[in-house]
C-alpha positions as CSV (number, residue, x, y, z in Angstrom):
1,M,13.0,-17.1,-10.0
2,R,11.4,-13.8,-9.0
3,A,10.9,-12.8,-12.6
4,L,9.2,-16.1,-13.5
5,L,6.8,-15.9,-10.5
6,V,5.8,-12.3,-11.3
7,A,5.4,-13.1,-15.0
8,G,3.2,-16.0,-14.1
9,A,1.0,-13.9,-11.8
10,L,0.6,-11.3,-14.5
11,A,-0.4,-13.9,-17.0
12,V,-3.1,-15.1,-14.7
13,A,-4.1,-11.6,-13.6
14,W,-5.2,-10.5,-17.1
15,A,-2.0,-10.5,-19.0
16,A,-3.1,-13.4,-21.3
17,P,-3.7,-12.9,-25.0
18,A,-5.7,-9.7,-25.4
19,S,-8.4,-11.0,-27.7
20,S,-9.5,-13.6,-25.2
21,Q,-9.4,-11.0,-22.4
22,D,-11.7,-8.7,-24.4
23,E,-14.1,-11.5,-25.0
24,A,-14.1,-12.3,-21.3
25,Q,-14.6,-8.7,-20.4
26,E,-17.6,-8.4,-22.7
27,E,-19.2,-11.8,-22.0
28,G,-18.1,-12.6,-18.4
29,T,-19.3,-10.9,-15.2
30,V,-17.0,-8.8,-13.1
31,A,-17.0,-11.7,-10.6
32,E,-15.8,-14.1,-13.3
33,Q,-13.1,-11.7,-14.4
34,M,-11.9,-11.2,-10.8
35,A,-11.8,-15.0,-10.2
36,A,-9.7,-15.4,-13.4
37,R,-6.9,-13.6,-11.7
38,F,-6.1,-16.8,-9.8
39,A,-4.5,-19.9,-11.2
40,A,-6.6,-23.1,-10.8
41,P,-5.0,-25.4,-8.3
42,P,-4.0,-28.9,-9.5
43,P,-6.6,-31.7,-9.3
44,G,-6.9,-33.0,-5.7
45,W,-5.3,-29.9,-4.2
46,V,-6.4,-29.1,-0.6
47,T,-5.5,-26.1,1.5
48,P,-2.3,-26.9,3.4
49,R,-2.6,-26.9,7.2
50,T,-0.3,-26.0,10.0
51,Q,0.7,-28.6,12.6
52,W,-2.2,-27.4,14.8
53,G,-4.8,-27.6,12.0
54,D,-5.2,-24.0,10.8
55,P,-5.0,-23.1,7.0
56,D,-1.3,-22.4,6.4
57,L,-0.7,-18.8,5.1
58,R,2.9,-18.6,6.2
59,G,5.4,-17.2,3.8
60,K,6.5,-14.0,2.0
61,W,3.9,-12.2,-0.1
62,P,5.5,-9.0,-1.4
63,V,3.1,-6.6,-3.1
64,D,5.7,-4.6,-5.1
65,Y,4.6,-6.3,-8.3
66,L,1.2,-4.6,-7.9
67,G,2.7,-1.1,-7.7
68,R,1.6,0.0,-11.2
69,T,-2.0,-0.7,-10.5
70,P,-3.6,2.6,-9.2
71,R,-5.4,2.6,-6.0
72,E,-8.3,4.6,-7.4
73,R,-9.7,4.1,-10.9
74,S,-9.5,6.8,-13.5
75,P,-12.8,8.7,-13.6
76,A,-12.7,8.2,-17.4
77,L,-13.3,4.5,-16.9
78,G,-16.5,4.9,-15.0
79,T,-17.7,1.6,-13.7
80,R,-15.4,-0.5,-16.0
81,A,-13.3,-2.6,-13.7
82,F,-10.8,-3.9,-16.4
83,L,-8.7,-2.1,-19.0
84,T,-9.3,-2.7,-22.7
85,E,-6.6,-4.3,-24.9
86,E,-5.4,-0.9,-26.0
87,E,-5.4,0.7,-22.5
88,Y,-3.6,-2.3,-21.0
89,A,-0.9,-2.3,-23.8
90,R,-0.3,1.4,-23.2
91,A,0.0,1.0,-19.4
92,Y,2.2,-2.0,-19.8
93,S,4.5,-0.2,-22.2
94,Q,4.8,2.8,-19.9
95,A,5.8,0.4,-17.0
96,E,8.4,-1.2,-19.3
97,G,9.9,2.2,-19.9
98,E,10.1,2.9,-16.2
99,L,11.8,-0.4,-15.6
100,E,14.4,0.4,-18.2
101,R,15.5,3.4,-16.2
102,Y,17.6,1.2,-14.0
103,D,19.9,0.2,-16.9
104,E,19.9,3.8,-18.2
105,E,21.0,5.1,-14.8
106,E,23.7,2.4,-14.6
107,A,25.1,3.4,-18.0
108,A,25.1,7.1,-16.9
109,G,26.7,6.4,-13.5
110,V,23.8,7.9,-11.5
111,M,21.3,6.6,-9.0
112,A,17.7,7.9,-9.2
113,M,14.2,6.6,-9.4
114,G,15.3,3.7,-11.5
115,H,17.2,2.3,-8.6
116,W,14.8,3.5,-5.9
117,A,11.3,2.6,-7.1
118,E,10.0,-1.0,-7.2
119,F,6.8,-0.9,-9.2
120,G,6.6,-3.8,-11.6
121,H,3.9,-4.1,-14.3
122,P,0.2,-3.2,-14.0
123,L,-2.6,-5.7,-13.7
124,R,-5.4,-5.6,-16.2
125,Q,-7.6,-4.8,-13.2
126,A,-8.2,-1.0,-13.4
127,S,-7.8,-0.2,-9.7
128,M,-7.1,-1.7,-6.3
129,V,-10.4,-0.2,-5.1
130,T,-13.2,-2.3,-6.5
131,E,-16.2,-1.0,-4.5
132,P,-18.0,1.4,-4.9
133,A,-18.6,0.5,-8.5
134,D,-16.6,3.4,-9.9
135,G,-13.5,2.2,-8.1
136,R,-13.0,5.4,-6.2
137,Y,-13.1,6.4,-2.5
138,P,-16.5,7.5,-1.2
139,P,-17.1,11.2,-0.7
140,L,-15.8,12.7,2.5
141,T,-18.0,13.9,5.3
142,P,-17.7,17.6,6.3
143,H,-15.5,16.5,9.1
144,G,-13.4,14.4,6.7
145,E,-13.0,17.4,4.4
146,E,-11.8,19.5,7.4
147,L,-9.3,16.8,8.4
148,R,-7.9,16.6,4.9
149,A,-7.7,20.4,4.6
150,N,-5.8,20.7,7.8
151,E,-3.3,17.8,7.1
152,H,0.3,18.9,7.0
153,T,2.9,16.9,5.1
154,S,6.1,17.6,3.2
155,W,4.0,17.5,0.0
156,N,1.9,20.5,0.9
157,T,3.9,22.5,3.5
158,Y,6.7,24.9,2.7
159,V,7.7,26.3,6.1
160,F,8.2,23.9,8.9
161,E,8.1,25.1,12.6
162,T,7.2,22.0,14.6
163,M,6.6,18.3,14.3
164,D,3.0,19.0,13.6
165,D,4.0,20.3,10.2
166,F,5.0,16.8,9.1
167,G,3.0,13.9,8.0
168,I,3.1,10.4,9.5
169,M,5.4,9.1,6.6
170,D,7.6,12.2,6.9
171,R,8.3,11.1,10.5
172,C,8.5,7.4,9.6
173,L,5.8,6.5,12.1
174,T,3.5,4.3,10.1
175,R,1.6,4.0,6.8
176,G,-1.5,3.2,8.8
177,M,-4.3,1.0,7.6
178,P,-5.1,-0.2,5.0
179,G,-2.1,1.5,3.4
180,S,0.4,-0.7,5.1
181,M,-1.0,-3.7,3.3
182,L,-0.7,-2.0,-0.2
183,P,2.3,-1.3,-2.4
184,G,4.3,1.9,-2.1
185,A,7.2,3.1,-4.1
186,Y,9.6,0.5,-2.6
187,N,10.1,-2.0,0.3
188,G,6.8,-3.8,-0.5
189,G,7.6,-7.0,1.5
190,I,4.8,-8.7,3.6
191,E,5.6,-11.8,5.6
192,V,3.0,-14.0,7.4
193,F,3.9,-16.0,10.5
194,Q,1.5,-18.2,12.5
195,S,1.4,-19.9,15.8
196,P,-1.6,-21.4,17.8
197,G,-4.0,-18.5,18.4
198,L,-1.9,-15.8,16.7
199,V,-1.1,-14.6,13.2
200,A,1.8,-12.0,12.8
201,I,2.1,-9.9,9.6
202,T,5.4,-8.3,9.2
203,L,5.7,-5.2,6.9
204,E,9.0,-4.3,5.3
205,M,8.2,-0.6,5.0
206,I,8.3,1.2,8.4
207,H,9.3,-2.3,9.9
208,E,6.0,-2.8,11.7
209,T,4.4,-6.1,12.7
210,R,0.6,-6.6,13.0
211,L,-0.6,-9.1,15.6
212,V,-3.9,-10.8,14.8
213,H,-5.4,-12.4,17.9
214,I,-7.4,-15.5,16.8
215,G,-10.6,-15.7,18.8
216,G,-9.7,-12.6,20.8
217,E,-11.6,-9.5,21.8
218,P,-10.5,-5.9,21.3
219,P,-9.6,-3.8,24.3
220,P,-11.7,-0.8,25.4
221,P,-12.0,2.0,22.8
222,S,-9.7,4.2,24.8
223,V,-6.8,1.8,24.1
224,Q,-5.5,2.8,20.7
225,F,-2.8,1.8,18.3
226,D,-1.3,3.2,15.1
227,L,-2.3,0.0,13.2
228,G,-5.3,-0.7,15.4
229,Y,-6.0,-3.8,17.3
230,S,-6.7,-6.9,15.2
231,T,-8.8,-9.9,16.1
232,G,-9.3,-12.9,13.8
233,H,-11.3,-16.0,13.1
234,W,-11.5,-18.7,10.5
235,E,-14.5,-19.0,8.1
236,G,-13.7,-22.3,6.5
237,D,-10.2,-21.7,4.9
238,T,-10.5,-17.9,5.0
239,L,-8.8,-15.8,7.7
240,V,-11.1,-13.0,8.6
241,I,-9.4,-10.0,10.4
242,E,-11.4,-7.3,12.2
243,T,-9.3,-4.2,13.1
244,T,-10.5,-1.4,15.4
245,N,-9.1,0.8,18.2
246,F,-7.2,3.1,15.8
247,R,-5.3,6.2,17.0
248,P,-6.8,9.1,15.0
249,G,-4.7,10.7,12.3
250,M,-2.6,7.6,11.6
251,S,-3.8,6.5,8.1
252,M,-2.9,7.5,4.6
253,G,-6.3,7.1,3.0
254,P,-8.4,9.8,1.4
255,A,-8.2,11.8,4.7
256,P,-6.7,11.2,8.1
257,N,-8.7,8.6,10.0
258,S,-10.8,9.0,13.1
259,D,-11.0,6.6,16.0
260,Q,-14.1,5.0,14.3
261,L,-12.0,3.5,11.5
262,H,-12.9,-0.2,11.0
263,V,-11.1,-2.5,8.6
264,T,-12.3,-6.0,7.8
265,E,-9.9,-8.2,5.8
266,R,-10.2,-11.7,4.3
267,L,-7.2,-13.7,3.3
268,T,-7.9,-16.9,1.3
269,L,-5.2,-19.2,-0.1
270,M,-6.3,-19.9,-3.7
271,N,-3.4,-22.2,-4.6
272,D,0.1,-22.8,-3.4
273,N,1.3,-19.4,-4.6
274,Q,-1.6,-17.0,-4.5
275,I,-3.7,-15.4,-1.7
276,H,-6.9,-13.6,-2.4
277,Y,-6.7,-10.4,-0.3
278,E,-9.8,-8.4,0.4
279,A,-10.3,-5.4,2.7
280,W,-13.4,-3.3,3.5
281,V,-12.6,0.1,5.0
282,E,-15.2,2.3,6.8
283,D,-14.9,5.4,8.9
284,P,-18.3,7.0,9.4
285,L,-16.8,10.2,10.8
286,V,-14.6,10.7,7.7
287,M,-16.2,9.0,4.7
288,Q,-19.8,8.8,3.4
289,G,-19.7,5.0,2.9
290,R,-17.1,2.3,2.8
291,Y,-14.8,1.1,0.1
292,K,-13.3,-2.3,-0.8
293,I,-9.7,-3.3,-1.9
294,D,-9.4,-6.6,-3.8
295,L,-6.0,-7.9,-4.9
296,P,-4.1,-11.1,-5.8
297,W,-1.1,-11.7,-3.6
298,L,1.8,-13.7,-5.0
299,R,4.2,-15.9,-3.0
300,E,7.9,-15.2,-3.2
301,D,9.7,-17.0,-0.4
302,D,13.1,-15.9,-1.7
303,Y,12.2,-12.2,-1.3
304,G,14.7,-10.3,0.9
305,M,13.1,-8.3,3.7
306,Y,15.4,-5.4,4.3
307,E,15.7,-3.0,7.3
308,Y,13.7,0.2,6.7
309,A,16.1,2.8,8.1
310,C,14.0,5.7,6.6
311,H,15.9,8.7,8.0
312,E,19.7,8.1,8.0
313,G,20.8,9.5,11.3
314,N,17.3,11.0,11.9
315,V,18.5,14.4,10.5
316,Q,15.9,15.1,7.9
317,V,13.1,16.4,10.1
318,R,15.4,18.7,12.0
319,G,16.9,19.8,8.6
320,Y,13.5,20.8,7.3
321,I,12.9,23.1,10.3
322,T,16.3,24.7,10.4
323,S,16.3,25.3,6.7
324,T,12.8,26.9,6.4
325,S,11.7,28.4,9.7
326,P,12.2,32.1,10.1
327,R,13.5,31.3,13.6
328,F,16.7,30.1,12.0
329,A,17.1,32.8,9.4
330,A,20.2,34.2,11.1
331,Q,21.8,30.8,11.4
332,R,21.2,30.2,7.7
333,A,22.7,33.6,6.7
334,A,25.8,32.9,8.8
335,A,26.3,29.6,7.1
336,W,26.1,31.3,3.7
337,V,28.6,33.9,4.7
338,A,31.0,31.3,6.1
339,Q,31.0,29.7,2.6
340,G,31.8,33.0,1.0
341,E,28.2,33.5,-0.3
342,E,25.8,36.4,0.2
343,P,22.6,35.3,2.0
344,G,19.6,35.6,-0.2
345,E,16.5,37.5,0.6
346,G,13.6,35.8,2.4
347,V,13.4,32.2,3.5
348,P,14.6,29.5,1.2
349,V,12.0,26.8,1.3
350,R,13.0,24.1,-1.1
């Protein structure tokens, strides 16, 4: 069932015969191409409603199938929002090769990225970011550049002394916004719940739940949250979410966010099985302008939402410190001697 739904979504989202796609890309506007990602509802279709009359967005909308579409567009593509026939065939073939790694690992009796990653196939859409026109994040402000330069994570740090040397994902705190609404390497489940006056969005990765207060007002700016505080209202059949009150340094965008981060999202049910997800992201202290993410979500109510344990036993952070900090050099040397090995020179860091 899952395979059929994903295949159908890709067929709508520019995986149709390439010749017709190229004609559409040449002749149609970008708006027409973006609209073509969604299947037309059957004649007479109306947006389903909850028992209390709101548009019904409830269900599971995992975004793992979008994982092979890059967040930012390749600079080589310029302002071209969709891949050519040749580019898409190459990207699709590469994704197919990655998906085959599971069977290859099974045959070899190993577990690696083929078992771990959940990426799916790419869309014909060249990037998740659709505005600015080049599909890339806006330039950073001087303060944003400073924040990025001073950010510590396990990807750029080699000796760990304190918790400040780890990123928010290293510590399994949050992916922040808008990253929590986008695919990662795995655990891409999103489930929407609704009740009168409240929409809850549960995220499989980091096991967080966003609460959208319909008709609500945000608290004072001094009250801050990792995922911000979300208020919502309905514009026709579209749920509009405004999120502010972010705790600084809790996003995984082009640089750590400030408390001025503001995210506006629009969720529109296009047919029984697709939501049009749009998000505008601005942070005037960090970025010189805003950017937009525009994606087709696909319903999969059979998707299994798993616990996100992250650190088994919570030992990894401690292990990074004890295995790299000079403060624990004697302890490491003693461990090597106890195993009958000579301790090496310096501090092993990887």
